[in-house]
N, C-alpha and C positions, 0 to 999 in steps of 0.2 A: 083774321078773315071772318066774315059772317058765316054762321053755321049753315044757313040755307045755301049759300054759294058752294061751300065745301061739300055738302051732301049731294047737291046736283052734280058736281064734278065727279064725285066717287060713283054715283049711281049711273053714270054714263058707261061704266064698265063692270058694275056689280049690280045684281038684281036688287031693286030698291028695298024689298022686305028684309034684306040682309045688311042694310045700312041703317043703323040705329042711332037716333039722336035725341029722342024724348027722354026726359029725366027718369021716368019709371023703367025705361029700357036700358039705360046706361048705368043705373045705380048698382046692379048686381056685380059690376066689373070694377068697382071703386078701389079694390085692393086685391092683393094676392093672399097667401097664407099668413103674412105678417100684417095683422090688422091694426097695428099702432099707427100706420101711415095710410091715409086715404085721400083719393082725388077722383072726381068724376071726369071721365074723358069727354071731349066735345062730341066725338063720333066713335061708334063701335062698328067695325066691319067684320063680317063673317064670310070670308071667301071660300069657294069650293074648288077652284081650279088655279093652276099656276098663272094663267093669263090674268085672272082677277087679282092675284097677289101683285103681279107686275104692274097692273093698272093702278092699284092703290099707291105703290111706291113711286111710279112715274108722276102721278098726280100730286102727291105730297111733296116730292122734290121740286116740281115746277112751282108750287104755291108756297114753298118754305114752311110746310106744316110738319111738326114732329110725328114720328111713328113709333109706337111701342108694340112689339110682338108679344103675344101671350099664348101659353099652351093651356094646361088644365088649371092654372092658377093656384097650384099647391106650393109654390116657392115660399121661402121663409126669410128673404132678405129685402123684399120690396122691389125685386128686379122687374116685375111686371106691373108696378104701380103706374097707372095711366098718367099722361100729360094732360093737364087741364085744358090746354089749347090745341091738343093734338088728336090723332087717330089711334085707337086701340085695335090692332090687327089680330083677331082671335083665330088661331089655326086649328080649332077643335074639330072642324069638319074634315080635315085631312087625316082620316082615321083608318086607312086601308093598309093591310099587309099585302104588298105588291108581288112579292116572290119569296119562295123558300127553296133554297138549293141544298138538299141534304148532303150531296157529295162534297160540295165546296164548304159546307157548314156556314152558310151566310143567309141572311134574310134582308130583303129590301122593304123598308116600311116608310110610311108617311109620318110627319112629325107629331100628329095628333094621336098616334097609336099609344095605348097605355103600356107602361113598362112591363107589367106582368102578362099582358096579352101576348107578348112575343113568346115567352116561355110556354104559355098555355097552348099556343098554336103549333109548337114543335115538340111538345111533350111526348106524343105518340112515336116520335122518331128517336126518343131517348136523348134529346138535345135540350139545351136551355140557354137563356141569355143571362150572363153572370151578374152584372150590376143590379143590386136589389135594394134601393132606398126604402125606408120604412113606409113611404107613401106609394109604393109600387103598384098597389091596387088601383090608384087614381092618377098618378103623375104621368105625363106624356114624355115620349122619347125626345121630342123637340126641346122640352124644358130641361131634360137631362143633359142634352148637348149644351144648352146655354150655361148651365151651372157646373158641368163636369161632375155629375152626381156619382155617389159611391154606393154605400150600403154595408150591411153587416158582413158580407163576404168579399169586400174589396181588398182586404189584407193580402189574400192569396191570389185573387183573380183580377184585381185592378179596378180602376175607376172607369167612367165612360170612355175617356180618351184611349184606354188600353183595349177597348172592346168594340171600337168602331173603325171600319175600313175606309169609308168615304162618306162625304156629305155634299148634297147638292143644295145650293143656296141662291137666293135672289139678292142682288146688291141694291144699293140705295137708288140706282137709276132704273131698276127693273130688269137689268141683264141677269142671266142665269149662268152660273159656273159650278163645276164639280171639283172639289178638292179631295185628295187621296185617291185610292183606286182599290180594286179587288185584290191586287197583289199585296205582298207583305210590306212593300215600300214603293215609293214613287219618286220620280226625279224632281229636283228643284227644292225650294224652301218648304219646310213642313207647315204648310198652310192649314192642314187638317188639325194639327195640335193647336194652332193659333185660333182657329174657329171655335173649337170645343172649349167651353169655359169663358167665351167672350161676352156672355150675358146680353146678347142681342144688340151689341154696339156696332158690329161689323156687317151683319147680314141677317136675312130671314131664312130659316131652314125650311126646305121643301121636301127633301128625301134623305133617308139615312140607310146605309148598308152596315149591318151589325154582324159581328162575329158570334157564332154559336159554338157552344162547348158540349162535349158528351157528358151525360150525367155520370157522376162517380159511381163505381160499383157499390160502395158502401159509405154511409155517413153516420158518425156517432158524435154525440155532444155530451160533455160532462158539465155539471153545474157545481160550482164551488162556493161555499159561504165563508166569510171572514168576519172576525170580530173587530177588525181595524182596517180602515181604508188604505193605510200605508202598506200593510202586508199584501193586500189585494193588488195595489199598484206595483209593488216590487215583484209580485209573482208574474206579472205580464212581461217584464224585462227578463225574468229568469227563463221563461218559456222560449222567448225569441233567442236569448243567448245560447240556449241548448241546441240551436240549429233547427228548431221546429217552426214551420210557418203554417199555423192553423188556417182552415178555411174561414173561420170566424173566431174573433176573440173580443167579447163584449163585456162591459162592466156597468153596474148600476150601484148607486149608494143606497143607504138605508131608506131615506124618504122615497126614492123612486121605487124601490122594492115593495114597500108598503102600499103605494098607490097602485102599482101594477097587479099585485096579488089580489087586492080587493076587487079589481076590475076583471081580471082574466081567470083567476083561480088556476094559475100555472104550477102550483106546488112550490112556490118560492118560500124559503124560511123567513119569517117575519122578524126574527131576532138578529138577523145578519146586518152588520154595519156596511157590508159591501158584498156584492154577488158577481161572480164571474161565470160567463158561458164560453166554453171553448169547444169548437167543433173541428174534428179531423175527418178527412175524406180520402178516398183512393181505393186501392184494392183491399180485399179483406185482410191480407197479410200486413200491408202498410198501416191500415187503420188500427189493427190490434197492437202493433208495435208502438205507434205514436201515442195511442190512448194510454198504454201502460206507462210510458215516459211522462206524459202530461200529468197523470194522476200522482206519480211520484214527486214531481216538481211542485205541484200544488200542496201536497202534504208537507214537504220540506219548507214551503213558504209560509206555512201557518194556517192552512185551511182548516176550519172547524167542522166542515161537513162536505162530503163529496157524493154526488149522485149522478150516475150515468143513465141516460134515457134508455129504457129497455126495449122500445120499439119505435117505429116511424111516427106513430101518433103522438107519443110522448115527446119525441124530438121536436116535432112541429109545435107542440104546446109550449115547450121551453122558449122557442123562438117567437111564438105569438106574443108571449109576455113582453119580450124585449121590443118587438115592433109595435106593441100597443102602448108604449110608455107615454107618448105624447097625449093621446086621448085620455089615458088613465089619469095623468096629472091634471088634465082639464076638468076632471070631475071633482077635484078637491080645492079648486081655486077659481075665482071669477075669470081670471085671465092668467096667461103665462107668456113669458118672453123667452124664446128658444135661441140660445147663442150657438155659435159654431166657430171654434178656434182649434188650431192644431199645434201640438207641442212635441218636443222630443220625449220619447218614452221615459228616459231617465229622470225627467222632472215631474212625472205624473203625481207622485206622492206629495211633493212640495206644492204643486198647483192646487191639488185638492184641499190641502190644509189652508192655503191662502184664500181659497174661495169660501171656506167656512168662516174665516175671519171677516171677509167682506160681507157675508150674509148677516153676521151679527152687527156689523157696523152700519149697514144700510137698513137693518130691521126688516128684511124680507127673506122668506124661506126660499131655498134653492134645492131642487132635486137634480142629481147628475146621472145622465145616461150617455155613454160614449163608446166609440169604436176604439177600445183600449189598445188593440194591436198596432194601430198606426197613429195613436195619439190624438185622434180627432174627438174633441170634447163637445158635448151638447148639454151645457147647463140649462136647466129650465127655471127661470126666475119667476116666482109666483107673486102676483100683484092684483090690484083692483083698478081697472081702467077708468072707473068712475071717480077715482081719487087722484087729482092732478099731482099731488105730492108723491104718491106711490108710483105714478107713471114716471116722474122725473127721477126718483130713486132707482127704479128698475133700469132706466136708460143709462144712468151713471154706473150702476153695478155692472151692467153688460159691457159698457165701454172699458171699465177697469179690468174685466176678465180678458178682453181682447188685447189690451196693452200688456197685461201680464204674459199672455201667450207670446207676444213679440219679445218681451224682456228675457224670456228663458230660451230664446232662439227659435221660436215657432212662427206661426203666421196667423192672420186674423180670420182666415176661413179655410175650411177643408172641403166642403161640398155644397154649401148653401149659397155661395157667391157673396159679392159685396153689395150689389144693388144700391139702395139708398140708405140702408141700415148702417153699413160699416164705412161709409164714404169718408167720414172724418178720420177714422182709424187708419185709412190708407196714408194719411199725412204722417202718421206715426211710423209706419213700416217702411215707407219709401222716401227717398230724397227727392228734391225738386228736379234734379237731372233725370232720375228714373221716371218720374211722372211725366216729364216732357217727352221722353221716348214713347211712353204709352199713348200720349196724345198724337204723336207723329204717326204711329201705327193706325190709330183711329182715323186720322185725316186721310191716310192712303186709301182706306176703304170707303169712307163716308165724308168727303171734303166739306159738305155743307152742314154736317152734324145733325141730321134729322133723325137718326136711328137711336132710340132710347136715350135722349140727352139727359145730362145731369145725374147719370148713374155710374157706379163702379170706379171711375177715375176722376178724382177731384181736380178742380182748377188750382193753379198755384195761388191765386188770390184767396180761394176758400181756405187753403192750408195756412196761409199767412194769418187770416182772421181767426182760424181755429187755434193757432199757436198763441195768439195774443190773449185769448180768453180762457185758455186751458192750462192747467197744471198737470204736466205729464207724470203719471204715477210711477213710471219706470225709468226716470232719468238716472237715478242712482241704483246700482244693483242691490237687491235684497240680501241681507247678511247670509241667509241660508244658501244663496247661490255660490258663495265663495268656495264652498267645499266641492263643487263640481268641476 
């Protein structure tokens, strides 16, 4: 369809200065946080009301025009990559906190509200919103819903899906429905869990009711250094096996530690091959007991140094280092490719060794930061986007990491989503019958397929082509796996 016709149709229900189509206006939206994939949208719309969102959806469905919803654009899988022939529906203006109910411990917010803003708004009530992705200062709650985001404290307090009670969404035809409820459960199919993590393929988020938690009486974090990544990996399993579920259990390898310490000056030891941050929270008595047990386990696991934060300022500094890992690595390389796979904890040491082998084979540096407690890996592959060969090697390196995750019994994503980045690896993880069921669910919500097409769930034809041109790295179990 001609751009002018589409703009006129959209402007019939949205103020014309919020319907952007000139190249200089649409260029800033050509990608999300994954800059390896770019596409300029035909039109960008910035709605301010529900009626405007519904008008855009009705118009696009009638005209057969694709619609991609976008929040803050901090996603790392290309989930908000625009469609070159479609409309990019930017929900940034939906940024109000609508209600805070201290007694019920809930907040109703619009999808453009920043993750951290929720906790800031209820801090005076000694409440907070638990999911805390590293981008929480910027990422929006609507994007968190799309990707089922987690964060450093998801081990104990869960992902987005565990902290949201209801979501109001607009469907492909502009109709509005609410899934979930303010109660602990609701009748019928669990459409709330289906919606969260659906990456914009099923509906557009308009409103979210989140669960708020009371701030713990005390929080203490211990930093442990190791001279070997295997020892650090094994210590993670040892802590969980002891029946301890820390509030956060994060790990960084030597290259990540060096990059972060140079950037943040968090007091990380530069001679460490691996660094572990373990936070315990609860009552003073609970924290004292768990902290003593964790320290003992870390010593037995081979920690070369233990340091407990002495005050709240130092605790926050320890965590600032971990949450600054991505920008820190960005200072030492022209570009980096952030992966997101999840593995069983028992294979952590093996996977780290295999990734080091891959790094040497592909000739690319790799810094590892990850949510060690739940096995969610975030390898950062360093490369130069101006070198096509390095780009290709980075993509192949990343794909092999994801396939290794599947090989050891894990999955290709933990919290970043599939988007466009991992769509080929979906062919590795799921059978054709399983993918067909995914498409059936998609069709039930969006029969004409206008919502975020070409993302998350590959077609069977795409998988067939992928299979023809691809040698699957994990067809035969690696010898090291035989002992597990």
